[in-house]
C-alpha positions in Angstrom: -39.7 10.7 13.0 -36.7 11.5 11.3 -34.1 14.3 10.2 -34.0 18.2 10.1 -35.7 21.3 11.8 -35.3 24.9 13.2 -31.8 24.2 12.6 -28.4 24.5 13.3 -26.2 21.8 14.7 -27.0 18.9 16.6 -25.9 17.9 20.2 -28.9 15.9 21.4 -31.8 14.2 20.0 -35.0 15.0 21.2 -37.3 12.0 20.9 -40.3 13.9 20.0 -38.9 14.5 16.6 -35.5 13.2 16.5 -33.9 16.6 16.3 -30.6 17.6 17.3 -30.2 20.5 19.6 -27.2 22.7 18.8 -25.2 25.0 21.2 -27.2 27.9 19.6 -30.5 26.3 20.3 -31.3 25.4 16.7 -32.5 22.0 15.9 -32.2 19.6 13.0 -34.7 16.9 12.5 -33.0 13.5 12.2 -33.3 12.0 8.8 -33.6 8.3 9.8 -35.7 6.2 12.1 -38.8 7.0 13.9 -38.2 7.8 17.6 -40.8 5.4 18.4 -38.9 2.7 16.6 -35.6 3.8 18.2 -37.2 3.8 21.5 -38.4 0.2 21.1 -35.4 -1.1 19.2 -33.8 -4.2 20.5 -30.4 -4.0 22.3 -27.7 -6.2 21.1 -29.3 -9.2 19.7 -31.4 -9.9 16.5 -35.1 -9.2 16.7 -37.5 -12.0 17.0 -38.2 -12.0 13.3 -34.5 -12.0 12.5 -34.0 -14.9 14.9 -36.4 -17.1 12.9 -34.1 -16.5 9.9 -30.6 -17.5 9.0 -29.1 -14.1 10.0 -25.5 -14.3 11.0 -23.5 -11.3 12.2 -19.8 -10.8 11.2 -17.0 -8.2 11.5 -15.0 -6.9 8.7 -11.4 -5.5 9.1 -12.1 -2.0 7.7 -9.7 0.6 6.6 -9.8 3.9 8.6 -9.1 6.1 5.6 -9.6 5.0 2.1 -8.3 8.0 0.4 -4.8 8.8 1.8 -1.7 6.9 2.1 -0.3 8.3 5.3 0.7 5.8 7.9 -2.3 6.5 10.0 -4.6 5.8 7.2 -3.7 2.2 7.3 -5.2 1.9 10.7 -8.3 -0.4 10.7 -11.3 -1.0 12.8 -14.0 -3.6 13.1 -17.0 -2.9 11.0 -20.1 -5.0 11.7 -22.5 -6.4 9.0 -25.1 -9.2 8.9 -26.0 -11.7 6.3 -29.2 -13.7 5.7 -28.9 -16.5 3.1 -32.2 -18.3 4.1 -33.9 -17.4 0.6 -30.8 -17.0 -1.6 -30.9 -19.1 -4.9 -27.1 -19.2 -4.9 -24.1 -18.2 -7.0 -24.7 -20.8 -9.8 -27.8 -18.9 -11.0 -26.3 -15.4 -10.1 -29.1 -14.8 -7.7 -29.1 -11.1 -6.5 -27.8 -9.5 -3.4 -30.2 -7.1 -1.5 -28.1 -4.7 0.7 -29.4 -2.3 3.3 -27.0 0.6 3.7 -26.8 1.6 7.4 -27.7 5.0 8.5 -27.2 7.0 11.7 -28.3 4.3 14.0 -27.2 0.7 15.0 -27.6 -2.3 12.9 -30.4 -3.7 15.3 -32.4 -0.5 14.8 -32.0 -0.5 11.1 -33.2 -4.2 10.9 -36.0 -3.7 13.3 -37.3 -0.5 11.5 -37.0 -1.6 7.8 -38.4 -4.8 6.5 -38.1 -4.2 3.0 -35.2 -6.9 2.5 -36.8 -9.3 4.8 -40.2 -9.2 3.2 -38.9 -9.4 -0.4 -36.1 -11.8 -0.2 -38.3 -14.8 -1.0 -39.5 -13.0 -4.2 -36.0 -12.2 -5.5 -34.4 -15.3 -4.0 -32.0 -13.0 -2.6 -29.0 -13.0 -0.2 -29.7 -10.2 2.3 -26.8 -8.1 3.6 -27.0 -5.4 6.3 -24.0 -3.1 7.0 -23.7 -0.9 10.0 -22.4 2.7 9.3 -19.0 3.8 10.6 -19.2 5.4 14.1 -22.6 3.9 14.8 -23.8 0.9 16.9 -20.8 -1.3 17.5 -18.8 0.0 14.4 -16.6 2.3 16.4 -13.0 3.2 15.2 -10.1 4.0 17.4 -10.9 1.1 19.8 -13.3 2.8 22.0 -16.2 5.5 22.0 -14.2 7.9 24.1 -11.5 8.0 21.6 -13.7 8.0 18.5 -15.8 10.9 19.6 -12.6 12.7 21.2 -12.4 15.6 18.8 -12.5 16.7 15.2 -9.4 14.8 14.6 -10.9 11.5 15.3 -14.4 12.4 14.1 -12.9 13.7 10.9 -13.1 10.1 9.4 -16.7 10.1 9.7 -18.1 11.4 6.4 -20.0 10.1 3.4 -17.2 9.3 1.1 -15.6 7.1 3.7 -19.0 5.5 4.5 -19.6 4.6 0.8 -16.0 3.3 0.5 -16.7 1.1 3.5 -19.7 -0.4 1.8 -17.8 -1.1 -1.3 -15.0 -2.9 0.5 -17.5 -5.1 2.4 -19.6 -5.9 -0.6 -16.6 -6.9 -2.7 -15.7 -9.0 0.4 -19.1 -10.7 0.6 -19.1 -11.5 -3.1 -15.7 -13.2 -2.7 -16.9 -15.0 0.6 -19.9 -16.5 -1.1 -18.2 -17.1 -4.5 -20.7 -15.1 -6.5 -18.8 -12.8 -8.7 -21.7 -11.9 -11.0 -24.6 -11.7 -8.5 -26.3 -8.2 -9.0 -26.3 -6.0 -6.0 -29.3 -3.8 -5.2 -28.7 -1.3 -2.4 -31.7 0.0 -0.4 -31.6 3.0 2.1 -34.1 5.3 3.8 -33.6 9.0 4.5 -30.0 9.7 5.1 -29.5 6.0 4.2 -31.5 6.8 1.0 -29.1 9.6 0.0 -26.3 7.1 0.6 -28.0 4.5 -1.7 -28.5 6.8 -4.5 -24.8 8.1 -4.3 -23.5 4.7 -4.0 -25.1 3.7 -7.3 -23.7 6.8 -8.8 -20.1 6.5 -7.4 -19.9 2.6 -7.5 -21.8 1.4 -10.6 -19.6 -1.5 -11.0 -20.7 -2.7 -7.6 -24.3 -1.9 -7.3 -26.6 -2.7 -10.1 -29.4 -0.5 -8.8 -30.7 1.6 -5.8 -33.8 2.1 -4.0 -33.6 5.5 -2.3 -36.6 6.0 0.1 -37.5 9.5 1.3 -33.9 10.7 0.4 -33.8 14.6 0.5 -30.7 14.8 -1.5 -31.7 18.2 -3.2 -32.1 19.9 0.3 -28.7 21.5 0.3 -27.5 25.1 -0.1 -27.0 24.9 -3.9 -30.4 22.9 -4.5 -32.8 24.4 -2.2 -36.5 23.5 -2.7 -39.0 26.5 -3.2 -40.9 25.4 -0.1 -39.3 24.0 3.1 -39.8 21.1 5.8 -42.3 23.2 7.9 -44.3 24.1 4.9 -45.4 20.6 4.8 -46.2 20.3 8.4 -48.3 23.5 8.3 -49.9 22.2 5.1 -50.9 18.8 6.7 -52.3 20.3 9.9 -54.3 22.9 8.2 -55.9 20.4 5.7 -56.5 18.0 8.5 -58.2 20.5 10.8 -58.2 24.2 10.4 -59.3 24.8 13.9 -56.6 22.8 15.4 -54.1 24.5 13.1 -55.3 27.8 14.3 -55.0 26.9 18.0 -51.5 25.7 17.4 -50.6 28.8 15.5 -51.9 31.1 18.2 -50.3 29.1 21.2 -46.8 30.3 20.6 -47.6 33.9 21.5 -49.7 32.7 24.5 -46.6 30.8 25.7 -44.5 33.8 25.4 -47.1 35.9 27.2 -47.3 33.6 30.1 -43.5 33.1 30.3 -43.2 36.8 30.5 -45.0 37.0 33.8 -43.6 36.8 37.2 -43.1 32.9 37.7 -44.2 32.6 34.3 -41.9 29.8 33.5 -42.9 27.9 36.7 -46.7 28.4 35.6 -45.8 26.8 32.2 -43.9 24.0 34.0 -47.0 23.1 36.1 -49.4 23.4 33.2 -47.5 21.0 30.9 -46.3 18.9 34.0 -42.6 19.0 32.8 -40.3 16.6 34.7 -37.8 19.6 35.4 -38.7 23.3 35.7 -38.4 25.1 32.4 -35.4 27.4 32.1 -36.8 29.2 29.1 -39.9 29.2 26.9 -37.8 27.9 24.1 -37.6 24.5 25.7 -41.3 24.1 25.7 -41.8 25.4 22.3 -39.2 23.2 20.9 -40.8 20.2 22.7 -44.2 21.0 21.1 -42.6 21.6 17.8 -41.0 18.1 17.9 -44.5 16.6 18.6 -46.2 18.2 15.5 -43.2 17.3 13.3 -43.1 13.8 14.4 -46.9 13.3 13.9 -46.6 14.4 10.2 -43.2 12.9 9.3 -44.0 9.4 10.6 -47.8 9.5 10.4 -49.4 6.1 9.6 -52.9 7.2 9.3 -54.2 9.0 12.4 -51.3 10.6 14.3 -52.2 14.1 13.3 -55.9 13.6 13.7 -55.4 12.2 17.2 -53.4 15.2 18.2 -56.0 17.5 16.6 -59.0 15.8 18.1 -57.4 16.2 21.5 -56.6 19.7 20.9 -60.2 20.5 19.7 -62.0 18.4 22.5 -63.7 19.8 25.6 -67.1 20.6 27.3 -69.3 22.5 24.7 -70.4 25.2 27.1 -67.1 26.0 28.8 -64.2 27.9 27.4 -61.0 26.0 27.7 -57.6 27.9 28.0 -55.6 27.7 24.7 -52.7 26.0 26.5 -54.9 23.5 28.2 -55.9 22.5 24.7 -52.3 22.3 23.5 -51.4 20.2 26.6 -54.3 17.8 25.5 -52.4 17.3 22.3 -49.2 16.4 24.4 -51.1 13.7 26.2 -52.5 12.4 23.0 -49.1 12.1 21.6 -47.1 10.8 24.5 -49.9 9.2 26.7 -50.9 10.1 30.1 -47.6 10.4 32.1 -46.8 11.8 35.5 -44.5 14.2 33.9 -43.2 15.0 30.5 -39.5 15.2 29.7 -39.0 18.1 27.3 -35.2 17.2 27.1 -35.1 13.4 26.8 -32.9 11.9 24.4 -33.7 8.9 22.1 -30.4 8.1 20.6 -27.4 7.0 22.8 -24.9 9.6 23.3 -22.5 8.2 20.8 -25.1 8.3 18.0 -26.2 11.8 18.9 -22.6 13.0 18.8 -21.7 11.2 15.6 -24.7 12.6 13.7 -24.0 16.0 15.2 -20.5 16.0 13.8 -22.0 15.0 10.4 -24.3 18.0 10.3 -21.5 20.2 11.4 -19.2 19.1 8.5 -21.0 18.2 5.3 -24.7 17.2 6.0 -25.8 21.0 6.2 -29.6 20.9 5.5 -30.8 24.5 5.9 -34.2 24.0 7.5 -35.9 26.8 9.3 -39.4 28.2 10.1 -39.9 30.5 7.0 -42.6 33.1 6.6 -44.7 30.6 4.6 -44.6 28.1 7.5 -47.7 29.7 9.2 -48.3 27.4 12.1 -45.0 28.4 13.6 -43.3 31.6 14.6 -41.1 32.8 11.9 -37.4 31.8 12.6 -35.5 31.3 9.2 -32.4 29.3 9.0 -29.3 31.3 9.7 -26.1 30.0 8.3 -23.9 32.5 10.1 -25.3 31.3 13.5 -25.0 27.5 12.3 -21.4 28.1 11.4 -20.6 29.7 14.7 -22.3 26.9 16.5 -20.4 24.3 14.9 -17.1 26.1 15.2 -17.7 26.5 19.0 -18.6 22.9 19.3 -16.0 21.2 17.2 -13.5 23.9 16.1 -14.4 23.3 12.4 -16.4 25.3 9.8 -19.2 23.5 8.0 -18.9 23.0 4.2 -22.4 23.6 3.0 -21.4 23.3 -0.6 -19.3 20.0 -0.5 -22.2 17.5 -1.0 -23.3 19.2 -4.2 -19.7 19.6 -5.4 -18.8 16.0 -4.6 -22.0 14.3 -5.9 -22.8 16.7 -8.5 -26.4 17.2 -8.1 -26.9 20.9 -9.0 -28.6 20.1 -12.3 -29.8 16.7 -11.4 -32.1 16.2 -14.3 -29.5 16.9 -16.9 -26.7 15.2 -14.9 -28.6 11.9 -14.2 -30.1 11.9 -17.6 -26.7 11.6 -19.1 -24.9 9.1 -16.9 -27.4 8.0 -14.2 -29.4 4.7 -14.3 -31.3 2.2 -12.1 -32.4 4.4 -9.4 -35.7 4.5 -7.7 -36.6 7.7 -5.6 -39.6 7.1 -3.7 -41.3 9.8 -1.6 -44.6 10.2 0.3 -45.7 13.9 -0.2 -46.9 14.1 3.4 -43.4 13.5 4.4 -41.8 17.0 5.1 -38.5 15.8 3.7 -40.1 15.2 0.3 -39.6 18.9 -0.5 -36.0 18.1 -1.1 -36.6 14.7 -2.8 -36.5 13.7 -6.5 -40.3 14.0 -7.5 -40.2 13.5 -11.3 -38.8 10.8 -13.5 -35.4 11.7 -15.1 -35.0 9.0 -17.6 -36.5 5.5 -18.2 -34.4 3.9 -15.5 -34.0 6.9 -13.0 -37.6 7.1 -11.9 -39.6 8.8 -9.1 -42.6 7.0 -7.4 -44.7 9.4 -5.1 -47.8 9.0 -3.2 -50.0 11.7 -1.8 -50.3 10.3 1.7 -47.0 8.5 2.2 -44.9 9.5 5.2 -41.1 9.1 5.9 -39.6 5.8 4.4 -42.9 4.0 4.9 -42.4 2.1 1.7 -39.4 0.2 3.1 -41.0 -0.3 6.6 -42.0 -3.9 7.3 -45.4 -4.9 5.7 -48.4 -5.1 7.7 -51.8 -6.6 7.2 -53.6 -3.4 7.4 -51.3 -1.5 5.1 -53.4 0.7 2.8 -54.0 -0.2 -0.9 -51.8 2.8 -2.1 -48.8 1.6 -0.1 -49.2 -2.0 -1.3 -49.3 -0.7 -4.9 -46.3 1.6 -4.3 -44.1 -1.4 -3.1 -45.3 -3.6 -5.9 -44.3 -0.9 -8.3 -40.9 -0.8 -6.9 -40.5 -4.5 -7.0 -41.6 -4.6 -10.5 -39.0 -2.1 -11.6 -36.2 -3.9 -9.6 -37.3 -7.2 -11.4 -36.9 -5.4 -14.8 -33.4 -4.4 -13.9 -32.4 -8.0 -12.9 -33.9 -9.4 -16.1 -31.8 -7.1 -18.0 -28.7 -8.0 -16.2 -29.3 -11.6 -16.7 -29.8 -11.1 -20.3 -26.6 -9.2 -20.6 -24.8 -11.9 -18.9 -26.2 -14.5 -21.4 -25.3 -12.1 -24.4 -21.8 -11.7 -23.1 -21.5 -15.6 -22.4 -20.6 -14.8 -18.9 -21.2 -17.7 -16.6 -21.7 -17.8 -12.6 -18.0 -18.8 -12.4 
């Protein structure tokens, strides 16, 4: 599952739903990869599928600060990227370059989780390029994790503008390295990476010819808030899947509070839910359950929500089952039968958690909370004051919730992109809770929205499977057809302008 929740800052990622826990106990769901994919991602080496390709890893001597000219700005660090030329038709025919823009995870995780480039390189006869995001994986400035994560002075170089400039520098380097000046570049990204892909096309149109932005909630900011929030979709999906299950979950929160208020109540809850360590507060249990429900919707591939609900609803017909026993059955359905359940376990390595926490405390301020219409949960709206105080306490900096919309200019996205945007696909599954902050309608002939009723987070750019539903196959085919049209127009422009491959 992937990016925002009850919200505030982000210190740790809870695997259940990739949330980050803030000092003030608010959580933000991670935008990117499913926790299951994170948990099963390979270590340092390429995946088996990649090993069968011509994938090669490289390091680029990247500039620390692209935007100032102080002595420190000229410092450099090693940024990792990978290239697969197995299916590339070559520079002589200006064959395209597909680029996956790294998100808040390692290069190996990105390549394991998302197969769009690998699956479609033969069709496009493309050169595939994967770039690791600064401060993630092995792309660490200042020589070590300790120094890079030291404080706000070193973390201050971690922001979207610097990341986009990194991608620009590497892609120009790749074009020079492969002597392919006029090969069109199509950037691809999902979730946070999807936002980066769209923004890269807008900020660097001379480098990227087009962008596929999957599940990119780039309208989920203070100045562009959606009418309904993240948890509205969680509630909607559960209620539509099974209303009995929905009601059980909705009623369970007060029951948890009631039991927790008893003498030894937290110990009772710890035993009932088989937590690996005794609960210190009922919030920890509720946060853990919240994560399960979120992930089951955000990353559902057909039956996750149904499996949780079937377990919650199950039981002998002639015996009344305690509501919390039913909720625990949902935990088992989600996590499997374990000797104990870790309500505080982390999916990402500490460095990735800290890096993303910083990003959410500086500019990626996505105001997600439990609003009054999110009826499966206890009401707890996003509180910007608490968010700011939490970030200030953790890093000594104040978040800038209006900076993203100021820098990328998305307040009036229909008007703005109709005037100067082109060649962007915004794809969203409407069962993805992040879709509420996505672009869901066509803006122009070439800035288009593709939506599916059943789609979950970034599913269209996941690797193909034999049992993919027909709607998903058709969604991907539509995306490929649109990209094909961009490339045909580009090749025609080259011919009309008498531009050769040299």
